[in-house]
C-alpha positions as CSV (number, residue, x, y, z in Angstrom):
1,M,16.7,6.5,18.1
2,T,15.2,7.4,21.4
3,A,16.5,6.0,24.8
4,T,15.7,6.8,28.3
5,A,18.0,9.2,30.2
6,T,19.4,8.1,33.5
7,T,20.4,11.4,34.8
8,R,19.0,14.9,34.7
9,P,21.2,17.8,33.2
10,R,22.1,20.6,35.4
11,D,24.5,23.6,35.1
12,A,28.0,22.5,35.5
13,V,29.2,25.4,37.6
14,G,26.4,27.3,38.9
15,E,22.6,27.6,39.6
16,T,21.5,28.7,36.1
17,S,20.9,26.2,33.2
18,S,19.6,26.6,29.6
19,G,17.0,24.0,30.0
20,S,16.6,20.4,29.0
21,G,19.3,18.8,26.9
22,R,17.0,16.8,24.8
23,I,18.0,16.8,21.1
24,E,15.6,16.3,18.2
25,I,16.9,16.0,14.7
26,R,14.3,15.5,11.9
27,G,14.8,15.1,8.1
28,L,18.2,16.8,8.2
29,R,19.9,17.2,4.9
30,K,23.3,18.8,4.0
31,T,25.0,18.6,0.6
32,Y,28.3,19.6,-0.9
33,V,29.3,20.3,-4.4
34,R,32.4,18.7,-5.8
35,N,34.8,20.3,-8.3
36,D,33.1,18.4,-11.1
37,K,29.7,20.0,-10.1
38,T,28.4,16.7,-8.7
39,V,26.1,17.2,-5.7
40,V,27.2,14.9,-2.7
41,P,24.9,14.3,0.3
42,A,27.0,14.7,3.5
43,I,23.8,14.3,5.6
44,D,20.9,12.6,4.0
45,D,17.5,12.8,5.7
46,V,18.8,12.0,9.1
47,D,16.3,11.5,12.1
48,L,17.7,11.2,15.5
49,V,16.6,11.7,19.1
50,V,19.0,11.9,22.0
51,E,17.4,12.1,25.5
52,A,18.5,14.5,28.1
53,G,21.5,13.3,30.0
54,E,22.4,10.6,27.5
55,F,25.9,10.1,26.0
56,C,25.5,9.6,22.3
57,V,28.4,8.6,20.1
58,L,28.4,9.2,16.4
59,L,30.6,6.3,14.9
60,G,31.8,5.7,11.3
61,P,34.7,6.0,8.9
62,S,36.0,9.2,7.3
63,G,33.4,10.7,5.0
64,C,30.4,9.1,6.6
65,G,28.9,12.4,7.7
66,K,29.4,12.3,11.5
67,T,31.4,15.5,11.8
68,T,29.1,17.3,9.4
69,L,26.2,16.2,11.6
70,L,27.9,17.6,14.7
71,R,28.7,20.8,13.0
72,C,25.2,21.3,11.8
73,L,24.0,20.8,15.5
74,A,26.7,23.4,16.7
75,G,25.6,26.0,14.0
76,L,29.0,25.8,12.2
77,E,27.3,24.4,9.1
78,E,23.9,25.2,7.8
79,P,21.8,22.3,6.2
80,E,19.5,22.8,3.2
81,S,16.5,21.2,4.9
82,G,15.2,19.7,8.1
83,E,14.8,20.6,11.8
84,I,17.1,20.7,14.9
85,V,15.4,21.2,18.2
86,V,17.3,21.4,21.6
87,G,15.4,21.4,24.9
88,G,12.3,22.3,22.9
89,R,13.9,25.3,21.4
90,P,14.2,25.4,17.5
91,F,17.8,25.8,16.5
92,Y,17.3,25.2,12.8
93,A,13.9,24.8,10.9
94,S,14.0,25.2,7.1
95,D,10.3,25.4,6.8
96,R,10.1,28.3,9.4
97,K,13.3,30.1,8.3
98,V,14.9,29.6,11.6
99,S,18.8,29.3,11.8
100,L,20.4,30.4,15.2
101,T,24.0,31.4,15.2
102,P,26.5,29.3,17.3
103,Q,26.6,32.0,19.9
104,Q,22.8,32.0,20.2
105,R,22.8,28.1,20.6
106,R,25.1,28.4,23.6
107,L,26.4,24.8,23.3
108,G,29.7,23.7,24.8
109,M,32.1,22.2,22.2
110,V,35.4,20.5,22.5
111,F,37.4,20.4,19.2
112,Q,39.9,17.9,17.9
113,S,42.5,20.6,17.7
114,Y,41.5,22.0,21.2
115,A,41.0,25.5,19.7
116,L,42.9,27.3,22.5
117,W,44.4,30.7,22.3
118,P,48.2,30.2,22.6
119,H,48.8,33.8,23.9
120,M,46.4,33.3,26.8
121,N,46.9,31.5,30.0
122,V,44.6,28.6,31.1
123,E,42.2,30.9,33.1
124,R,41.6,33.2,30.2
125,N,41.1,30.5,27.7
126,V,38.4,29.0,29.9
127,A,36.8,32.3,30.5
128,F,36.9,33.5,26.9
129,P,33.3,32.4,25.7
130,M,31.9,34.2,28.8
131,T,33.7,37.5,28.0
132,T,32.8,38.0,24.4
133,R,30.7,41.0,23.5
134,R,27.6,39.0,23.0
135,A,28.0,37.3,26.5
136,R,29.0,40.2,28.6
137,G,25.5,41.1,29.6
138,T,25.0,37.4,30.8
139,F,28.0,37.0,33.0
140,G,29.5,39.4,35.4
141,K,33.2,39.3,36.3
142,D,32.7,37.5,39.7
143,E,30.5,35.0,38.0
144,V,33.0,34.3,35.3
145,R,35.8,33.9,37.9
146,R,33.7,31.5,39.9
147,R,32.7,29.4,36.9
148,V,36.3,29.2,35.6
149,T,37.6,28.2,39.1
150,R,35.0,25.5,39.5
151,A,35.4,24.1,36.0
152,L,39.2,23.8,36.4
153,E,38.8,22.2,39.6
154,T,36.3,19.8,38.2
155,V,38.6,18.6,35.4
156,G,41.5,18.4,37.9
157,I,43.8,21.2,36.7
158,G,42.9,24.0,39.1
159,E,46.7,24.5,39.9
160,L,47.4,25.3,36.2
161,A,45.1,28.4,36.0
162,Q,48.0,30.9,35.4
163,Q,50.1,28.6,33.1
164,P,50.3,29.5,29.4
165,V,48.5,26.8,27.5
166,S,51.6,26.4,25.2
167,A,53.4,25.0,28.2
168,L,50.9,22.1,28.8
169,S,50.9,18.6,27.5
170,G,48.3,17.4,25.1
171,G,46.3,15.8,27.8
172,Q,46.4,19.0,29.9
173,Q,45.3,21.0,27.0
174,Q,42.4,18.8,26.3
175,R,41.3,19.3,29.9
176,V,41.4,23.0,29.4
177,A,39.2,22.5,26.4
178,L,36.7,20.5,28.3
179,A,36.8,23.0,31.3
180,R,35.9,25.8,28.8
181,A,32.9,23.8,27.5
182,I,31.5,23.0,31.0
183,A,32.2,26.5,32.4
184,F,29.7,28.0,29.9
185,G,26.9,26.0,31.7
186,S,25.5,24.3,28.7
187,D,23.1,21.4,29.0
188,V,24.7,20.0,25.7
189,V,28.4,19.5,25.1
190,L,29.6,18.4,21.6
191,F,32.9,16.5,21.2
192,D,34.6,16.4,17.8
193,E,37.1,13.5,18.0
194,P,38.7,15.2,21.2
195,L,41.2,12.5,21.9
196,S,42.7,11.8,18.5
197,N,45.7,13.9,19.2
198,V,46.9,12.3,22.5
199,D,48.8,9.1,23.0
200,A,47.1,5.8,23.6
201,K,47.6,5.7,27.5
202,V,46.4,9.3,28.1
203,R,43.5,8.7,25.7
204,V,42.1,5.9,27.8
205,Q,42.5,7.9,30.9
206,L,40.8,11.0,29.5
207,R,37.8,9.2,28.0
208,Q,37.2,7.6,31.5
209,E,37.3,11.1,32.9
210,I,35.0,12.5,30.3
211,H,32.5,9.6,30.9
212,A,32.7,10.1,34.8
213,L,32.3,13.9,34.4
214,Q,29.3,13.6,32.1
215,R,27.7,11.2,34.6
216,E,28.4,13.6,37.4
217,L,27.2,16.8,35.8
218,G,24.4,15.3,33.8
219,F,24.9,17.1,30.5
220,T,23.9,15.6,27.1
221,A,26.9,14.6,25.2
222,V,27.3,14.1,21.4
223,Y,30.7,12.7,20.6
224,V,32.2,12.0,17.3
225,T,34.8,9.2,16.8
226,H,36.0,6.6,14.5
227,D,37.5,4.5,17.3
228,Q,35.3,1.5,17.9
229,E,36.6,0.7,21.5
230,E,36.2,4.4,22.4
231,A,32.6,4.4,21.1
232,M,31.6,1.2,22.9
233,E,33.1,2.3,26.2
234,L,31.3,5.8,26.2
235,A,28.1,5.4,24.6
236,D,24.5,5.1,26.0
237,V,23.3,5.4,22.5
238,L,25.6,4.4,19.6
239,V,24.8,5.7,16.1
240,V,26.6,4.1,13.1
241,L,26.6,6.4,10.1
242,K,27.0,5.3,6.4
243,R,27.2,7.8,3.5
244,G,25.3,10.4,5.4
245,K,22.5,8.1,6.7
246,V,22.0,6.5,10.0
247,E,22.7,2.7,9.4
248,Q,21.7,1.6,12.9
249,A,21.2,3.4,16.3
250,G,20.8,1.8,19.6
251,R,22.5,0.5,22.8
252,P,26.1,-0.6,22.0
253,R,25.4,-4.2,23.1
254,R,22.6,-4.5,20.7
255,L,24.5,-3.2,17.7
256,Y,27.3,-5.6,18.6
257,R,25.1,-8.7,19.0
258,E,22.3,-7.8,16.6
259,P,23.8,-5.7,13.6
260,V,21.3,-4.9,11.0
261,S,23.8,-5.2,8.1
262,R,27.4,-6.4,7.2
263,Y,28.6,-2.7,7.5
264,V,27.5,-2.5,11.1
265,A,28.7,-6.0,12.0
266,D,32.2,-5.3,10.5
267,F,32.5,-1.8,12.0
268,V,31.3,-2.5,15.6
269,G,33.7,-4.9,17.0
270,T,35.6,-7.7,15.1
271,A,33.8,-10.3,13.3
272,D,34.3,-12.9,10.5
273,I,31.3,-12.7,8.2
274,L,30.8,-15.9,6.3
275,D,28.9,-16.0,3.0
276,G,26.0,-18.4,3.2
277,T,22.5,-19.5,1.8
278,V,19.5,-20.4,4.1
279,V,18.8,-24.0,3.6
280,G,15.6,-24.0,5.6
281,P,14.3,-24.4,9.2
282,V,15.9,-27.0,11.4
283,A,13.5,-30.0,11.1
284,S,13.4,-30.9,14.9
285,A,12.8,-27.3,15.9
286,D,9.6,-26.9,17.8
287,P,8.0,-23.6,16.5
288,G,6.1,-23.4,19.8
289,E,9.0,-23.5,22.1
290,G,12.2,-21.5,22.1
291,P,13.8,-19.6,19.2
292,R,13.4,-20.7,15.6
293,L,16.4,-22.3,14.2
294,V,17.6,-22.4,10.5
295,E,20.3,-24.2,8.7
296,V,22.7,-22.1,6.6
297,A,25.1,-23.6,4.0
298,T,28.6,-21.9,4.4
299,A,32.2,-22.6,3.4
300,L,32.7,-24.1,6.8
301,G,29.9,-26.5,6.2
302,T,26.2,-26.3,7.4
303,L,25.6,-24.1,10.4
304,T,22.6,-23.8,12.6
305,A,21.6,-20.3,13.6
306,T,18.9,-18.6,15.5
307,A,16.6,-17.0,13.0
308,P,15.9,-13.2,13.2
309,P,12.3,-12.1,13.3
310,E,10.3,-13.1,10.3
311,E,9.7,-9.6,9.3
312,A,13.5,-9.1,8.7
313,G,13.2,-11.4,5.8
314,V,16.6,-13.0,6.5
315,A,15.6,-16.6,7.3
316,R,13.7,-17.5,4.2
317,E,14.8,-20.5,2.3
318,G,17.2,-19.7,-0.5
319,T,18.2,-16.2,0.9
320,E,21.8,-15.3,0.5
321,V,23.1,-14.1,4.0
322,G,26.1,-13.2,5.9
323,V,26.7,-15.3,9.1
324,V,28.3,-13.0,11.7
325,V,30.8,-14.8,13.8
326,R,32.6,-13.2,16.8
327,A,36.0,-14.4,17.7
328,E,35.2,-14.8,21.4
329,D,32.0,-17.0,20.7
330,W,34.1,-20.1,19.6
331,R,34.3,-22.7,22.2
332,I,37.0,-25.4,22.3
333,T,35.4,-28.7,23.1
334,P,36.6,-32.4,23.5
335,P,36.5,-34.4,20.3
336,R,33.1,-35.6,19.3
337,T,32.3,-39.0,20.6
338,T,28.6,-39.2,19.9
339,T,26.2,-38.4,17.1
340,D,25.2,-34.8,17.4
341,G,21.8,-33.7,16.5
342,P,20.6,-30.4,14.8
343,G,22.2,-27.3,16.1
344,A,25.5,-28.9,17.1
345,N,27.7,-26.6,15.0
346,R,30.8,-28.8,15.8
347,L,33.7,-28.3,13.6
348,V,37.5,-29.2,13.4
349,G,40.2,-26.7,12.7
350,V,44.0,-26.3,12.8
351,V,45.8,-23.5,14.4
352,R,47.9,-21.5,11.9
353,E,48.9,-18.4,13.9
354,S,48.5,-16.7,17.2
355,A,48.7,-13.1,18.6
356,Y,49.0,-12.4,22.3
357,L,46.7,-9.4,23.1
358,G,47.3,-9.2,26.8
359,A,43.9,-10.0,28.2
360,S,43.4,-12.7,25.6
361,T,45.1,-14.6,22.8
362,Q,43.6,-14.6,19.4
363,Y,44.3,-17.5,17.0
364,L,43.9,-17.8,13.3
365,V,42.3,-21.2,12.7
366,E,41.8,-22.9,9.4
367,I,38.6,-24.8,9.0
368,A,37.6,-26.4,5.6
369,E,40.3,-24.1,3.9
370,Q,38.8,-21.0,5.5
371,V,40.7,-18.9,8.1
372,V,38.7,-17.6,11.0
373,R,39.6,-15.7,14.2
374,V,39.2,-17.6,17.4
375,R,39.7,-15.9,20.9
376,P,38.8,-18.8,23.4
377,Q,38.1,-18.3,27.1
378,G,40.7,-19.6,29.5
379,S,44.5,-19.5,29.7
380,A,45.4,-22.7,27.7
381,E,48.0,-21.9,25.0
382,L,47.5,-23.5,21.6
383,A,50.5,-24.3,19.4
384,P,50.6,-23.7,15.5
385,G,49.6,-27.0,13.8
386,Q,47.4,-28.2,16.7
387,E,44.1,-29.6,15.7
388,L,41.0,-28.3,17.6
389,A,37.5,-29.4,18.1
390,L,35.3,-26.2,18.0
391,Y,31.7,-25.5,18.8
392,L,29.3,-22.5,18.2
393,E,26.1,-21.9,19.9
394,P,23.2,-21.2,17.4
395,G,22.3,-18.2,19.5
396,D,25.7,-16.7,19.0
397,L,25.3,-16.7,15.2
398,H,23.6,-13.6,13.7
399,L,22.4,-13.5,10.1
400,V,22.5,-10.3,7.9
401,T,21.6,-9.6,4.3
402,T,23.5,-6.7,3.2
């Protein structure tokens, strides 16, 4: 997936920079061998391009390969084949026998466990990568001190420089880990589920700060998470992985509104996916004007949906499909009083349960003995047992095949 960067990366705390943060991954493959000698592909022929300055989020359930992909990029795992190029510099290339060490790659990384030294104070933890034997010829003492001070101030914990990290809260420790990553001056910062160990309120605050910091400093970010809300909020480019392969990559809105499969539709956001069969094109639809419409037989009745492009092969008559229905796309309408033409999608349901979510209320509504989730706009409260007239725009229904 390639997308256009909106910012240009620069050094977080000084004048030097390791170059462009563009990441190119081609044909990457990494396998593991189980105890029963079965070879399992953790990363299976992955191609991915992240432009300089983008925030790329790798999303998927446990075991999908997102952390392995991140660790291969960091140099903590070595693939069997493929190529990784960052800023035009080969980090790994199987055909040329290139495999740089993590130290040679000079990428910033924020770990899930923070990876802080408990016997060191905040200042020494942040400075540590710049004081190793390999880095001593690059950073002088004054330069290290300047970078540490600016990094701590940038993440808002400058006053904690002399505090032992063991005395800090989880949120403060995460800021120390982030300061350490940006102090090194990398154009690329990797995040391995960095907020999974903090409570919900702090997690929301920290991800907003990480996003703002990335925009301000312009580094390229690659962020691993299984949290859908976190992924949607942070990502310029969202990459959904399934069994070591990229299932779909693109802007979050596109993955949400135009998923390529049931897997993506179910994993990105909340959706009811109705089994259906394409009956055929809507008879009155003018092929010369507006989107093509097709009728799909489902358990709720025959629904009219906007057909995907013909090359997708989803809208052919007789094709078994999934109809993706988002809870917020249902509209409550007055009872039907006139004969509706094609594309009406008017249904009648009965409220069974409700759940107050703060910003909205979600209802479980029974339609033709099927229960769907409905999150209507507006503040009207619906009572269990209440009958509803509901409507779906054909353009809000998306068809998938797998």
